[in-house]
N, C-alpha and C positions, 0 to 999 in steps of 0.2 A: 504494500500500500504506500502510495506517495504521500508524504507528509512534511510539513514544516512546523517546527516547535520552537517558539521563542521563550526565553527565560531571562532572568536577571533583573527584572523590574523591582520596584519597591518604593518606599517613602524616603525622600531626600529633601534637605533644606535648599532654598535658593542659593545658587553659587556652587552647589555640590556636583558630584560626578556619579555616573553609573555606567556600567558596561553590560550591554545586552548581548545575548547569544541567540543564534537561530540555527538549529540542527536540522538538516534535511535527511530524510530516509526514503528509500524506494527509488532513488536516482542519484547519480553523481553530479555534484554541482559544478565540477571543473570546467565544463564546456559552456556554462551558462552565466548570464548576468544575474545579479541578485540585487534586491531592492529592500529598503526599509520604508515603511509607511506608518503613519500614526492616525488615530482617530479619537478626537475628544468628544465628550457627550454632546449630542445635538449638532455636531458639525460633520462636514464631509471628510472623507479620508484625505490626508495630506502627505505628499511625498516628502521624505526627509533625506533621501540619498540613494545612490546606486553605485555598484561596483561591477565592472566588466569582467569577463573571464580572464583577461590579461592583467587585471588589478587596477585599472584606471578608475578613479572615483569621481563622482560629481554630486554636488549638493545645491539645494536652493539657498538663496541669500539668507533666509531666516535662520539657518543653522550653520552656514559656512563659517569656518574658523572655530566652531565649538564642537561639532560632531565629526567623527572620523569612522569610516567604514573600512573593515579589513576582512580578509577571508583566509581560511586554512582548508584548502581542498582535501588534504589528507584526512582531516577530521570531518569533512563534509559540513563545515560550519562557517557562518558569516557572523561578524561582530559589529556592534555599534557602540563606540566609545562616545559618551556624552559628557561634556564638561560645561561649566558655568551655566548650569541649568536655571531656568526661570519658571515662574508660575505658569507661563503660557506653554511650557513643554509637557504639562500634564496631559496624558492621553494613554490609550492602549496602543502599544507598538507591536507591529507584526512585520514579517518579511514576506516577500513575493519573489518569483523567479521567472525568467524568460523561458524556462523549460515548459511551464504551463501558466499562461497569463491569468487563468481563472483560479489558480491554486492560492489560497490564502490560509496560512497557518494560524494556529491558536496564538493569540497575542499575549503580551505581558503588560501589566499595568505599571505605569510610571506616574507617581504622584509627587509633585514638587510643592512643598508647603512649609511654612515656618511654624 
């Protein structure tokens, strides 16, 4: 079964950091781009970054300089390092893949609060 499972979320104070992981199963991520997306309550999903199969990463301006995506193909895992978190970063974070654009894994909750 093809799955994406995100983890690593939690409660963090403004200015803090978290590192999220997304483990893929049922396929090898090495040939595919991977993406991180977040969705806050009552809002549309928001793209927060992508990494190509060659390791090139791209981010929207809202997270550029604060978020970093990396991948470990041997572990079939993609990561999202989030620094200088703000209240507006509160959301459920999940990963997607170019292997199957309809595949949306179980997300992980990130709550930024003082």
